[in-house]
C-alpha positions in Angstrom: 11.6 -10.4 -7.5 11.4 -12.0 -4.0 13.6 -10.3 -1.4 14.4 -13.3 0.9 16.1 -10.9 3.3 12.7 -10.0 4.5 12.0 -13.6 5.6 13.8 -15.5 8.5 16.1 -18.1 7.0 14.8 -20.9 9.3 11.4 -20.5 7.6 12.8 -20.6 4.0 14.9 -23.7 4.7 12.0 -25.8 6.1 10.5 -28.3 3.7 6.8 -27.5 4.0 5.8 -29.5 1.0 6.6 -32.7 2.9 4.6 -31.7 6.0 1.4 -31.3 4.0 -0.6 -34.1 2.5 -3.4 -33.7 -0.1 -6.1 -36.3 -0.7 -7.9 -35.7 -4.0 -11.2 -37.4 -4.9 -13.1 -36.6 -8.1 -15.4 -38.1 -10.7 -13.7 -39.8 -13.6 -13.7 -37.6 -16.7 -11.4 -37.7 -19.7 -10.5 -34.0 -19.6 -10.9 -33.1 -16.0 -7.5 -32.3 -14.4 -7.0 -32.4 -10.6 -3.4 -33.0 -9.6 -0.5 -31.7 -7.6 1.8 -29.3 -9.4 4.6 -31.9 -9.2 2.5 -34.3 -11.4 1.8 -31.7 -14.1 2.8 -32.4 -17.7 4.9 -29.8 -19.6 1.8 -28.0 -21.0 0.3 -27.8 -17.5 3.6 -26.6 -16.0 3.5 -23.7 -18.4 -0.1 -22.9 -17.5 0.8 -23.0 -13.7 3.7 -20.6 -14.3 1.3 -18.2 -16.2 -1.4 -18.4 -13.6 0.5 -18.6 -10.3 0.3 -15.2 -8.6 -1.7 -13.9 -11.5 -4.6 -12.7 -9.3 -2.6 -12.4 -6.1 0.3 -9.9 -5.7 3.1 -12.0 -4.1 4.9 -8.8 -3.0 1.9 -7.5 -1.1 3.0 -8.4 2.4 5.5 -10.5 4.3 3.3 -13.5 4.7 2.6 -13.7 1.0 6.4 -13.3 0.4 6.9 -16.2 2.9 4.3 -18.2 1.0 6.1 -17.7 -2.3 9.5 -18.6 -0.8 8.3 -21.7 1.1 5.9 -23.2 -1.5 6.8 -25.2 -4.6 3.8 -27.5 -4.5 0.1 -26.9 -5.0 -2.9 -28.3 -6.7 -4.1 -27.5 -10.2 -7.8 -28.0 -11.1 -9.0 -27.5 -14.7 -12.6 -28.1 -15.5 -13.1 -28.7 -19.3 -15.2 -26.5 -21.5 -18.9 -27.2 -21.7 -18.8 -29.9 -19.1 -20.8 -30.3 -15.9 -19.0 -32.3 -13.2 -21.9 -33.8 -11.3 -20.0 -35.0 -8.1 -18.0 -32.5 -6.1 -14.3 -32.4 -6.5 -12.9 -33.1 -3.0 -9.5 -31.8 -1.9 -8.5 -32.6 1.7 -5.4 -30.9 2.9 -3.8 -31.9 6.2 -1.0 -30.0 7.7 1.4 -31.7 10.1 2.8 -28.4 11.4 3.2 -25.0 9.8 2.1 -25.3 6.2 1.8 -23.5 2.9 -0.4 -24.4 0.0 -1.4 -23.0 -3.4 -4.5 -23.9 -5.3 -5.2 -22.8 -8.9 -8.7 -23.5 -10.4 -9.5 -22.9 -14.1 -13.1 -23.3 -15.1 -13.2 -23.3 -18.9 -16.1 -21.7 -20.9 -19.5 -23.1 -20.1 -18.3 -25.5 -17.4 -19.9 -26.2 -14.0 -18.4 -27.8 -10.9 -18.3 -27.8 -7.2 -15.1 -28.0 -5.2 -15.2 -29.2 -1.6 -12.0 -28.4 0.4 -11.2 -29.6 3.9 -8.3 -27.9 5.7 -7.1 -29.6 8.9 -4.1 -30.2 11.1 -2.6 -33.5 12.1 0.4 -32.4 14.2 -1.4 -31.4 17.4 1.0 -28.5 17.9 0.0 -25.7 20.3 0.7 -22.9 17.8 1.0 -23.0 14.0 0.9 -20.9 10.9 -1.0 -22.0 7.8 -0.6 -19.8 4.8 -2.6 -20.4 1.5 -3.1 -18.7 -1.8 -6.1 -19.7 -3.9 -6.6 -18.3 -7.4 -9.8 -19.1 -9.3 -10.1 -18.3 -13.0 -13.6 -18.6 -14.4 -14.2 -18.2 -18.1 -17.5 -17.0 -19.7 -20.7 -18.8 -18.8 -18.8 -21.1 -16.3 -20.1 -21.7 -12.8 -18.0 -22.7 -9.8 -19.0 -23.3 -6.2 -16.3 -23.7 -3.6 -17.1 -25.0 -0.1 -14.3 -24.8 2.4 -14.3 -26.4 5.8 -11.5 -25.5 8.2 -10.8 -27.7 11.2 -7.9 -25.9 12.8 -6.7 -25.5 16.4 -7.6 -22.4 18.3 -4.0 -21.3 18.4 -3.3 -21.7 14.7 -3.0 -18.6 12.7 -4.6 -19.1 9.3 -3.6 -16.5 6.6 -4.9 -16.8 3.1 -5.3 -14.7 0.0 -8.2 -16.0 -2.1 -9.2 -14.3 -5.3 -11.4 -15.1 -8.2 -11.9 -13.5 -11.6 -15.0 -14.4 -13.6 -15.6 -13.7 -17.3 -18.9 -12.5 -18.8 -21.8 -14.4 -17.3 -19.4 -16.5 -15.2 -20.0 -16.9 -11.5 -18.2 -18.0 -8.4 -19.9 -18.9 -5.1 -17.5 -19.3 -2.2 -18.5 -20.6 1.2 -16.1 -20.9 4.2 -16.9 -22.9 7.3 -14.8 -22.8 10.5 -14.9 -25.3 13.3 
């Protein structure tokens, strides 16, 4: 259970979801799911609840506790079984000021896809805090490549917990680029 006494109240009361915008672009496919948590159907909401903080321990440290307290939104990506998504799934996240984001990726059995993420700032503040949690679940024989490109100010603190779990013969390739 989250001990909110550990986190300054001014940070908990801020509406971070409104200061972050996500632009999603992906190839049309009947079963491919790429959407904000707020647009999830009932079945997807149950899945989000099961997978959120499944790989990351939300009580590990104060910044992850802050992330949990401040974040209700995120993005869910589900690549259908035995499907190759040819074009990269693009997710561009722009933070107006301090921001928090959560990304859950599920690559079903035998699937293959590339996710391109761009993380940037729009507010022009002198100092900021961006806090992210990324959890990647790869089932057997699935292959995921994640390319992340960060364009953040030199005085912005970027804190993230990014974890992946791959099933038998599953693989995750993760590349991070900072400018």
